[in-house]
N, C-alpha and C positions, 0 to 999 in steps of 0.2 A: 834813544828812541826817536823815531821820525816824528818831527813837529806836526805835521798835518793829522796824524792819528790822535794827537791830544785833543784836537778841536773837534766839536761834534758838527762842524759844518759838512764835512766830508761825508759823514754818516747820514745827515739829513739830504744831501745831495743825491744819494743812491737809494735812499729809501729805508734805512735802518741799519743796525749793526750786523745783522745776520746776513743780509745781503752784501753788505761790504765784505765781511769776512769771506763770503763764497766767491766775489768777485776777485778779492785778493789771491785766494787760494788757486782759482783755476788760472788767472793769468800768470801767477808765479810758476806753476807747473809748466805752462807753455814756454816761458822764458828758459826754464832749466832743460826743457826739450829741444831747445835751439831756436826758438822764435825770436824774430827780431824785434828789438824795442821800438816803440813808437816815439820816444823822446831820446835825446842825445844821453849817452852813457855817463860821460863826464866824471867818471871815478865813482859812480854810485853803484850800490849793491843792487841785485834783482828786486829785492822789496821796496827799495827807495824808487826804483823805476816804476813799479806797478803802482805804487801810491801817487807819483806824479802823473801817470797816465789817467788815473781816475780823476785826480784833481782837476787836470785840463779838459776833462770830458771827452777823452780819446777813446773811452771804452764804455759800453753800455751793457745793461742787464737785460737779457731777454729769458723769460720764463717758457720753457718747452712743455708741451703735453706729453702724457706717456706714450702716445702713438708716434710723436715726433722724435722720441728717444729710443724707439724700436721695443719699448717694454709693454706688455699687456697691463691694461689698467687694472688697479687693485678692486677686489670684490667688495661690495658694500654689505655688510652685516646688518 
């Protein structure tokens, strides 16, 4: 297991475990689709690279509104 994921510091840095999971998932998909890593690969797996990018503050989380995502807003019942 990646040591940085065992520590709560990374989770607090990004604002919670669900946000951290979302960031990891999105960036991991980008790397699998051919995006270049922001840190040296140095024999690390894609997951290890993503965690290191987050740990170094190279990735940020930006919440998009429904209109920015191109979706219609949900109805309020």
